[in-house]
N, CA, C and O atoms as CSV, one atom per row, in Angstrom:
chain,resi,resn,atom,element,x,y,z
A,1,MET,N,N,103.800,124.404,82.709
A,1,MET,CA,C,104.099,125.327,83.782
A,1,MET,C,C,102.779,125.884,84.324
A,1,MET,O,O,101.910,126.299,83.557
A,2,SER,N,N,102.648,125.888,85.591
A,2,SER,CA,C,101.434,126.369,86.236
A,2,SER,C,C,101.699,127.711,86.901
A,2,SER,O,O,102.720,127.892,87.564
A,3,THR,N,N,100.790,128.636,86.724
A,3,THR,CA,C,100.920,129.955,87.317
A,3,THR,C,C,99.760,130.181,88.268
A,3,THR,O,O,98.610,129.898,87.929
A,4,ARG,N,N,100.051,130.682,89.441
A,4,ARG,CA,C,99.003,130.996,90.412
A,4,ARG,C,C,98.700,132.481,90.360
A,4,ARG,O,O,99.598,133.315,90.244
A,5,ILE,N,N,97.420,132.793,90.447
A,5,ILE,CA,C,96.977,134.182,90.461
A,5,ILE,C,C,96.040,134.351,91.641
A,5,ILE,O,O,95.177,133.505,91.879
A,6,THR,N,N,96.202,135.431,92.376
A,6,THR,CA,C,95.316,135.749,93.486
A,6,THR,C,C,94.430,136.906,93.076
A,6,THR,O,O,94.900,137.909,92.539
A,7,ILE,N,N,93.155,136.757,93.332
A,7,ILE,CA,C,92.208,137.829,93.029
A,7,ILE,C,C,91.860,138.509,94.338
A,7,ILE,O,O,91.336,137.876,95.255
A,8,GLN,N,N,92.149,139.790,94.424
A,8,GLN,CA,C,91.885,140.538,95.651
A,8,GLN,C,C,90.672,141.437,95.461
A,8,GLN,O,O,90.365,141.860,94.346
A,9,ASP,N,N,89.998,141.718,96.549
A,9,ASP,CA,C,88.894,142.690,96.581
A,9,ASP,C,C,87.736,142.329,95.646
A,9,ASP,O,O,87.127,143.215,95.047
A,10,MET,N,N,87.433,141.041,95.517
A,10,MET,CA,C,86.269,140.648,94.719
A,10,MET,C,C,85.012,140.959,95.518
A,10,MET,O,O,84.933,140.669,96.711
A,11,ASP,N,N,84.030,141.553,94.846
A,11,ASP,CA,C,82.789,141.874,95.545
A,11,ASP,C,C,82.040,140.585,95.891
A,11,ASP,O,O,82.212,139.555,95.239
A,12,GLU,N,N,81.226,140.663,96.906
A,12,GLU,CA,C,80.536,139.480,97.427
A,12,GLU,C,C,79.573,138.889,96.403
A,12,GLU,O,O,79.436,137.668,96.326
A,13,ALA,N,N,78.907,139.725,95.619
A,13,ALA,CA,C,77.964,139.209,94.624
A,13,ALA,C,C,78.678,138.337,93.590
A,13,ALA,O,O,78.164,137.284,93.211
A,14,SER,N,N,79.852,138.762,93.133
A,14,SER,CA,C,80.608,137.971,92.162
A,14,SER,C,C,81.100,136.674,92.788
A,14,SER,O,O,81.022,135.612,92.170
A,15,ALA,N,N,81.603,136.758,94.005
A,15,ALA,CA,C,82.093,135.565,94.706
A,15,ALA,C,C,80.960,134.562,94.904
A,15,ALA,O,O,81.153,133.356,94.743
A,16,LYS,N,N,79.789,135.064,95.250
A,16,LYS,CA,C,78.630,134.193,95.451
A,16,LYS,C,C,78.245,133.519,94.146
A,16,LYS,O,O,77.974,132.319,94.117
A,17,TRP,N,N,78.219,134.304,93.047
A,17,TRP,CA,C,77.859,133.730,91.755
A,17,TRP,C,C,78.842,132.636,91.371
A,17,TRP,O,O,78.436,131.584,90.878
A,18,ILE,N,N,80.124,132.872,91.589
A,18,ILE,CA,C,81.144,131.873,91.254
A,18,ILE,C,C,80.931,130.609,92.066
A,18,ILE,O,O,80.974,129.509,91.517
A,19,ARG,N,N,80.701,130.747,93.363
A,19,ARG,CA,C,80.451,129.563,94.211
A,19,ARG,C,C,79.247,128.776,93.698
A,19,ARG,O,O,79.313,127.559,93.529
A,20,GLU,N,N,78.148,129.490,93.452
A,20,GLU,CA,C,76.917,128.826,93.032
A,20,GLU,C,C,77.036,128.210,91.642
A,20,GLU,O,O,76.557,127.099,91.416
A,21,GLU,N,N,77.663,128.910,90.721
A,21,GLU,CA,C,77.814,128.402,89.354
A,21,GLU,C,C,78.740,127.194,89.322
A,21,GLU,O,O,78.479,126.234,88.597
A,22,ALA,N,N,79.817,127.229,90.098
A,22,ALA,CA,C,80.723,126.081,90.168
A,22,ALA,C,C,79.986,124.864,90.729
A,22,ALA,O,O,80.143,123.748,90.234
A,23,GLN,N,N,79.192,125.093,91.752
A,23,GLN,CA,C,78.427,123.987,92.345
A,23,GLN,C,C,77.401,123.458,91.339
A,23,GLN,O,O,77.228,122.247,91.205
A,24,ARG,N,N,76.731,124.356,90.641
A,24,ARG,CA,C,75.730,123.944,89.653
A,24,ARG,C,C,76.358,123.102,88.546
A,24,ARG,O,O,75.763,122.129,88.082
A,25,ARG,N,N,77.566,123.485,88.127
A,25,ARG,CA,C,78.252,122.756,87.054
A,25,ARG,C,C,78.985,121.520,87.566
A,25,ARG,O,O,79.395,120.662,86.784
A,26,GLY,N,N,79.146,121.436,88.877
A,26,GLY,CA,C,79.858,120.294,89.448
A,26,GLY,C,C,81.354,120.358,89.242
A,26,GLY,O,O,82.014,119.332,89.072
A,27,VAL,N,N,81.892,121.579,89.257
A,27,VAL,CA,C,83.340,121.773,89.097
A,27,VAL,C,C,83.849,122.639,90.244
A,27,VAL,O,O,83.063,123.231,90.983
A,28,SER,N,N,85.143,122.704,90.383
A,28,SER,CA,C,85.721,123.561,91.415
A,28,SER,C,C,85.624,125.023,90.988
A,28,SER,O,O,85.454,125.326,89.807
A,29,ARG,N,N,85.734,125.909,91.948
A,29,ARG,CA,C,85.729,127.338,91.632
A,29,ARG,C,C,86.905,127.687,90.740
A,29,ARG,O,O,86.774,128.507,89.831
A,30,GLU,N,N,88.045,127.077,90.988
A,30,GLU,CA,C,89.233,127.348,90.178
A,30,GLU,C,C,89.020,126.933,88.730
A,30,GLU,O,O,89.422,127.644,87.809
A,31,THR,N,N,88.383,125.772,88.528
A,31,THR,CA,C,88.110,125.298,87.170
A,31,THR,C,C,87.166,126.257,86.454
A,31,THR,O,O,87.379,126.586,85.287
A,32,LEU,N,N,86.131,126.701,87.147
A,32,LEU,CA,C,85.183,127.641,86.560
A,32,LEU,C,C,85.860,128.956,86.201
A,32,LEU,O,O,85.680,129.466,85.095
A,33,ILE,N,N,86.629,129.502,87.118
A,33,ILE,CA,C,87.311,130.779,86.878
A,33,ILE,C,C,88.274,130.661,85.702
A,33,ILE,O,O,88.343,131.559,84.863
A,34,LEU,N,N,89.017,129.558,85.634
A,34,LEU,CA,C,89.942,129.349,84.520
A,34,LEU,C,C,89.190,129.292,83.193
A,34,LEU,O,O,89.646,129.858,82.200
A,35,GLU,N,N,88.045,128.616,83.168
A,35,GLU,CA,C,87.236,128.549,81.959
A,35,GLU,C,C,86.732,129.935,81.562
A,35,GLU,O,O,86.755,130.287,80.382
A,36,LEU,N,N,86.279,130.719,82.532
A,36,LEU,CA,C,85.799,132.075,82.245
A,36,LEU,C,C,86.922,132.956,81.708
A,36,LEU,O,O,86.711,133.747,80.789
A,37,ILE,N,N,88.106,132.820,82.280
A,37,ILE,CA,C,89.262,133.602,81.807
A,37,ILE,C,C,89.610,133.205,80.380
A,37,ILE,O,O,89.834,134.067,79.529
A,38,ARG,N,N,89.656,131.906,80.115
A,38,ARG,CA,C,89.979,131.437,78.761
A,38,ARG,C,C,88.955,131.940,77.749
A,38,ARG,O,O,89.315,132.380,76.658
A,39,ARG,N,N,87.669,131.873,78.121
A,39,ARG,CA,C,86.617,132.338,77.236
A,39,ARG,C,C,86.745,133.839,76.977
A,39,ARG,O,O,86.576,134.298,75.848
A,40,GLY,N,N,87.044,134.591,78.026
A,40,GLY,CA,C,87.215,136.032,77.885
A,40,GLY,C,C,88.397,136.382,76.998
A,40,GLY,O,O,88.309,137.286,76.167
A,41,ILE,N,N,89.489,135.675,77.169
A,41,ILE,CA,C,90.676,135.908,76.337
A,41,ILE,C,C,90.358,135.601,74.878
A,41,ILE,O,O,90.742,136.351,73.981
A,42,SER,N,N,89.659,134.503,74.649
A,42,SER,CA,C,89.290,134.132,73.279
A,42,SER,C,C,88.411,135.201,72.644
A,42,SER,O,O,88.607,135.556,71.481
A,43,MET,N,N,87.451,135.711,73.393
A,43,MET,CA,C,86.585,136.764,72.864
A,43,MET,C,C,87.380,138.022,72.557
A,43,MET,O,O,87.161,138.653,71.522
A,44,GLU,N,N,88.295,138.396,73.437
A,44,GLU,CA,C,89.128,139.579,73.202
A,44,GLU,C,C,89.991,139.406,71.965
A,44,GLU,O,O,90.113,140.325,71.155
A,45,ARG,N,N,90.588,138.234,71.819
A,45,ARG,CA,C,91.426,137.989,70.641
A,45,ARG,C,C,90.610,138.093,69.367
A,45,ARG,O,O,91.041,138.706,68.390
A,46,ASN,N,N,89.421,137.486,69.380
A,46,ASN,CA,C,88.580,137.508,68.185
A,46,ASN,C,C,88.116,138.920,67.860
A,46,ASN,O,O,88.102,139.309,66.692
A,47,SER,N,N,87.736,139.691,68.868
A,47,SER,CA,C,87.248,141.047,68.591
A,47,SER,C,C,88.372,141.959,68.132
A,47,SER,O,O,88.138,142.871,67.339
A,48,SER,N,N,89.586,141.730,68.613
A,48,SER,CA,C,90.691,142.588,68.187
A,48,SER,C,C,91.131,142.263,66.766
A,48,SER,O,O,91.796,143.080,66.128
A,49,GLN,N,N,90.774,141.085,66.258
A,49,GLN,CA,C,91.131,140.718,64.892
A,49,GLN,C,C,90.147,141.285,63.870
A,49,GLN,O,O,90.449,141.332,62.677
A,50,LEU,N,N,88.979,141.712,64.331
A,50,LEU,CA,C,88.002,142.305,63.421
A,50,LEU,C,C,88.452,143.714,63.050
A,50,LEU,O,O,88.837,144.506,63.910
A,51,GLY,N,N,88.399,143.999,61.811
A,51,GLY,CA,C,88.763,145.342,61.367
A,51,GLY,C,C,87.619,146.313,61.595
A,51,GLY,O,O,86.467,145.903,61.733
A,52,ALA,N,N,87.927,147.566,61.633
A,52,ALA,CA,C,86.901,148.592,61.762
A,52,ALA,C,C,86.228,148.780,60.412
A,52,ALA,O,O,86.883,148.812,59.371
A,53,TYR,N,N,84.920,148.903,60.451
A,53,TYR,CA,C,84.168,149.103,59.220
A,53,TYR,C,C,83.813,150.579,59.080
A,53,TYR,O,O,83.405,151.227,60.044
A,54,HIS,N,N,83.972,151.087,57.896
A,54,HIS,CA,C,83.702,152.492,57.632
A,54,HIS,C,C,82.750,152.653,56.451
A,54,HIS,O,O,82.703,153.711,55.824
A,55,ASP,N,N,81.983,151.588,56.148
A,55,ASP,CA,C,81.142,151.629,54.961
A,55,ASP,C,C,79.960,152.587,55.073
A,55,ASP,O,O,79.384,152.952,54.048
A,56,LEU,N,N,79.578,153.006,56.272
A,56,LEU,CA,C,78.474,153.950,56.432
A,56,LEU,C,C,78.943,155.340,56.864
A,56,LEU,O,O,78.124,156.226,57.109
A,57,ASP,N,N,80.234,155.526,56.956
A,57,ASP,CA,C,80.767,156.803,57.419
A,57,ASP,C,C,80.306,157.980,56.568
A,57,ASP,O,O,80.077,159.075,57.081
A,58,SER,N,N,80.171,157.748,55.268
A,58,SER,CA,C,79.789,158.856,54.391
A,58,SER,C,C,78.366,159.330,54.652
A,58,SER,O,O,77.994,160.434,54.253
A,59,LEU,N,N,77.563,158.494,55.325
A,59,LEU,CA,C,76.182,158.880,55.617
A,59,LEU,C,C,76.055,159.614,56.947
A,59,LEU,O,O,75.087,160.345,57.157
A,60,ALA,N,N,76.986,159.435,57.818
A,60,ALA,CA,C,76.887,160.012,59.162
A,60,ALA,C,C,77.056,161.523,59.109
A,60,ALA,O,O,78.024,162.042,58.552
A,61,GLY,N,N,76.087,162.215,59.703
A,61,GLY,CA,C,76.175,163.664,59.816
A,61,GLY,C,C,76.005,164.415,58.515
A,61,GLY,O,O,76.473,165.548,58.395
A,62,THR,N,N,75.336,163.804,57.522
A,62,THR,CA,C,75.220,164.475,56.234
A,62,THR,C,C,73.900,165.217,56.048
A,62,THR,O,O,73.710,165.877,55.026
A,63,TRP,N,N,72.984,165.123,57.012
A,63,TRP,CA,C,71.719,165.843,56.896
A,63,TRP,C,C,71.919,167.307,57.261
A,63,TRP,O,O,72.680,167.655,58.164
A,64,SER,N,N,71.224,168.125,56.542
A,64,SER,CA,C,71.194,169.547,56.914
A,64,SER,C,C,70.219,169.683,58.086
A,64,SER,O,O,69.468,168.756,58.387
A,65,ASP,N,N,70.237,170.822,58.731
A,65,ASP,CA,C,69.284,171.067,59.825
A,65,ASP,C,C,67.855,170.961,59.323
A,65,ASP,O,O,66.980,170.453,60.025
A,66,GLU,N,N,67.619,171.436,58.119
A,66,GLU,CA,C,66.269,171.381,57.535
A,66,GLU,C,C,65.835,169.932,57.308
A,66,GLU,O,O,64.694,169.573,57.597
A,67,GLN,N,N,66.737,169.106,56.793
A,67,GLN,CA,C,66.414,167.698,56.566
A,67,GLN,C,C,66.160,166.966,57.883
A,67,GLN,O,O,65.253,166.139,57.974
A,68,ALA,N,N,66.943,167.264,58.873
A,68,ALA,CA,C,66.759,166.624,60.179
A,68,ALA,C,C,65.410,167.007,60.778
A,68,ALA,O,O,64.700,166.153,61.307
A,69,THR,N,N,65.061,168.270,60.697
A,69,THR,CA,C,63.769,168.732,61.215
A,69,THR,C,C,62.627,168.073,60.454
A,69,THR,O,O,61.640,167.649,61.054
A,70,GLU,N,N,62.760,167.987,59.141
A,70,GLU,CA,C,61.727,167.345,58.323
A,70,GLU,C,C,61.546,165.885,58.725
A,70,GLU,O,O,60.417,165.406,58.827
A,71,PHE,N,N,62.648,165.180,58.952
A,71,PHE,CA,C,62.577,163.780,59.367
A,71,PHE,C,C,61.912,163.642,60.732
A,71,PHE,O,O,61.033,162.799,60.909
A,72,LEU,N,N,62.321,164.459,61.692
A,72,LEU,CA,C,61.736,164.392,63.031
A,72,LEU,C,C,60.242,164.700,63.006
A,72,LEU,O,O,59.470,164.087,63.744
A,73,ASN,N,N,59.833,165.641,62.168
A,73,ASN,CA,C,58.407,165.934,62.017
A,73,ASN,C,C,57.660,164.750,61.410
A,73,ASN,O,O,56.527,164.464,61.796
A,74,ALA,N,N,58.292,164.063,60.462
A,74,ALA,CA,C,57.650,162.929,59.795
A,74,ALA,C,C,57.427,161.749,60.735
A,74,ALA,O,O,56.476,160.988,60.559
A,75,ILE,N,N,58.291,161.595,61.727
A,75,ILE,CA,C,58.151,160.457,62.645
A,75,ILE,C,C,57.531,160.847,63.984
A,75,ILE,O,O,57.461,160.019,64.892
A,76,ALA,N,N,57.091,162.067,64.118
A,76,ALA,CA,C,56.535,162.545,65.388
A,76,ALA,C,C,55.329,161.719,65.835
A,76,ALA,O,O,55.130,161.519,67.033
A,77,ASP,N,N,54.527,161.239,64.888
A,77,ASP,CA,C,53.351,160.447,65.239
A,77,ASP,C,C,53.724,159.165,65.990
A,77,ASP,O,O,52.930,158.655,66.780
A,78,PHE,N,N,54.904,158.655,65.750
A,78,PHE,CA,C,55.331,157.432,66.423
A,78,PHE,C,C,55.583,157.638,67.912
A,78,PHE,O,O,55.672,156.667,68.662
A,79,GLU,N,N,55.697,158.871,68.341
A,79,GLU,CA,C,55.906,159.193,69.749
A,79,GLU,C,C,54.605,159.182,70.544
A,79,GLU,O,O,54.628,159.187,71.774
A,80,GLN,N,N,53.471,159.167,69.847
A,80,GLN,CA,C,52.166,159.203,70.499
A,80,GLN,C,C,51.737,157.796,70.885
A,80,GLN,O,O,51.861,156.860,70.095
A,81,VAL,N,N,51.233,157.654,72.103
A,81,VAL,CA,C,50.739,156.370,72.579
A,81,VAL,C,C,49.230,156.331,72.371
A,81,VAL,O,O,48.513,157.235,72.799
A,82,ASP,N,N,48.761,155.292,71.720
A,82,ASP,CA,C,47.334,155.086,71.528
A,82,ASP,C,C,46.795,154.363,72.764
A,82,ASP,O,O,46.982,153.156,72.915
A,83,GLU,N,N,46.139,155.094,73.628
A,83,GLU,CA,C,45.653,154.538,74.900
A,83,GLU,C,C,44.701,153.367,74.700
A,83,GLU,O,O,44.644,152.473,75.545
A,84,LYS,N,N,43.948,153.352,73.594
A,84,LYS,CA,C,42.997,152.264,73.342
A,84,LYS,C,C,43.702,150.937,73.146
A,84,LYS,O,O,43.154,149.882,73.468
A,85,LEU,N,N,44.926,150.986,72.615
A,85,LEU,CA,C,45.680,149.747,72.414
A,85,LEU,C,C,46.162,149.141,73.729
A,85,LEU,O,O,46.518,147.963,73.764
A,86,TRP,N,N,46.181,149.920,74.808
A,86,TRP,CA,C,46.710,149.460,76.092
A,86,TRP,C,C,45.599,149.091,77.065
A,86,TRP,O,O,45.863,148.875,78.248
A,87,GLN,N,N,44.377,149.016,76.593
A,87,GLN,CA,C,43.262,148.649,77.482
A,87,GLN,C,C,42.908,147.189,77.340
A,87,GLN,O,O,41.995,146.707,78.011
């Protein structure tokens, strides 16, 4: 069974990319769009099958204000740009 879908209000940049990419691949625009849709569906299915990981949750937000300040002070030197290295 074949289903037709109409895409309305596509921006010109996307339409241009589709035309050019279809020509580059030597396929019709419809073939390219169908392949992109299939690929997108496959990616969505795969990502929805992945479970959420919570293995680092116990570490999030566990620093006290004092610990956070100490850490930021310890890495402050990394914010400085050594001008001699850029010459």
